[in-house]
VEXFIVEX-442366 format. One record per residue (C-alpha): x, y, z; residue in three letters. Coordinates in steps of 0.2 Angstrom, whole numbers, plus 5000, padded with zeros to 4 digits. Each point is the difference from the previous one (the first is absolute). Layout:
XYZALA/...
REM end
This chain:
500049995001SER/501550145002GLY/499550025017GLN/501549985013LEU/500149945018CYS/500350125014ALA/501249885009ILE/501249884993ALA/500249864999PRO/498149975002THR/499049855003GLY/498850094990GLY/499250115011TRP/500650185000GLY/499050054984TYR/498550124999SER/500050105018PHE/501850035001TYR/500750024982SER/499850154991GLY/500950144990PRO/500950095014ALA/500849835006TRP/500149914982ASP/501250144994ASN/501549925002LEU/499649894984LEU/500150164991PHE/501250105013GLU/501549894999VAL/500249994980PRO/499850194999TYR/501350035013GLN/501349884991LEU/499650104985TYR/500150165007LEU/501749985010PHE/500949874991ARG/499349994982GLY/499449835001GLU/498749934990THR/500049805004GLU/498750045014ALA/498850084990ILE/499949874987ARG/500149865011GLU/498450085009HIS/499250084987TYR/498749884998ASP/499649995018ALA/499850195001MET/498949994986ARG/498849875007ARG/500150105017TYR/499450164991TRP/498749894992ASP/499449945016TYR/499950175008CYS/499050054987ARG/498649875005THR/499750115015ALA/500050174993TYR/498650114995ASP/499550114986GLU/501250135005ASP/501649885003GLY/499850005018ILE/500749875008VAL/499249955019ASP/500949845008PHE/501449955011GLY/500550075015LEU/500450184995GLY/500950125014ASP/499349895014TRP/501350095014ALA/499750164997SER/501050135012VAL/498450105000GLU/499049885013GLN/498250094996ASP/500249974981ARG/500349844990ILE/500250064982THR/498849924988PRO/500849844993ARG/499350054982ALA/501450145002VAL/501549905003THR/499549864990SER/499550124983THR/501850095002GLY/500849845000TYR/499049944986TYR/500550164990HIS/501849985004SER/499949814993PHE/499250074982ALA/501450135000VAL/501449865003ARG/499249894988LEU/500050134988ALA/501850015003LYS/500349835000PHE/499249964984SER/501150144991GLU/501649925007ILE/499349824993LEU/499550094984GLY/498249975002ARG/499550194994ASP/498049944998ALA/500149945018GLU/500950155006ALA/498650124990HIS/498749905010THR/500750035016TYR/500250174999ARG/498450024994GLU/499449905016GLN/501150125011SER/499250154994ARG/498249925002ARG/500549965018ILE/500650165003ARG/498650094995ALA/498849875009GLY/500950045016PHE/499950204997SER/498149984998ARG/499849885015CYS/501250075012PHE/500850164996LEU/498550155006GLY/500550165005LYS/501950064998PRO/501049935014GLY/498949865002SER/499949824998CYS/498749865006ALA/500050025019ASP/501450125000ASP/501149885008SER/501950035001MET/500049834987THR/498650064990ALA/500850164997LEU/501849924996ALA/499249884989THR/499750094985PRO/501550095001VAL/501249855002PHE/499249914987PHE/499850144988GLY/498150015000MET/499950185002ALA/500050144988GLU/501750115004PRO/498950155003GLU/499049885014ALA/501849945007VAL/500550165010SER/498350015009ALA/500149815004LEU/501750015007VAL/499750175009GLU/498549905010HIS/501149865004LEU/501350105007VAL/498650085011GLN/499549855007LYS/
REM end
């Protein structure tokens, strides 16, 4: 199915509740870091199909705006009275997967797939903006994680970034 277990090794448990984009990010992050800092593409080649399967798995859980809402999310917030909506962080990671898959596709010479993932990243970004970015400097419940997510994942327009960062610094 492309789904990953949250705990390895697993005897068949650790799926569904625990797994999710924030925790499954390692599948994308390690190959990206190896490429970024060492120029290595072997991990991208080796795990590209698994990344695509995981991307497709996430698509089974997204809505018409490209919002993904499963997994643990930011369950250990420093703001005791707030837990950022899981859909904010999960969608942030899902967007990053699209961006990374576009880059990985380019590296592997799969230009049509790169184009598809770039288009998907734009769609997710627009959906995130519609669903979570309200008045300037605001995102979802305005928790620190919610404010940081669109900045970190590049989902806020440049003119919105400074207001989000200012609100985050104030917190």
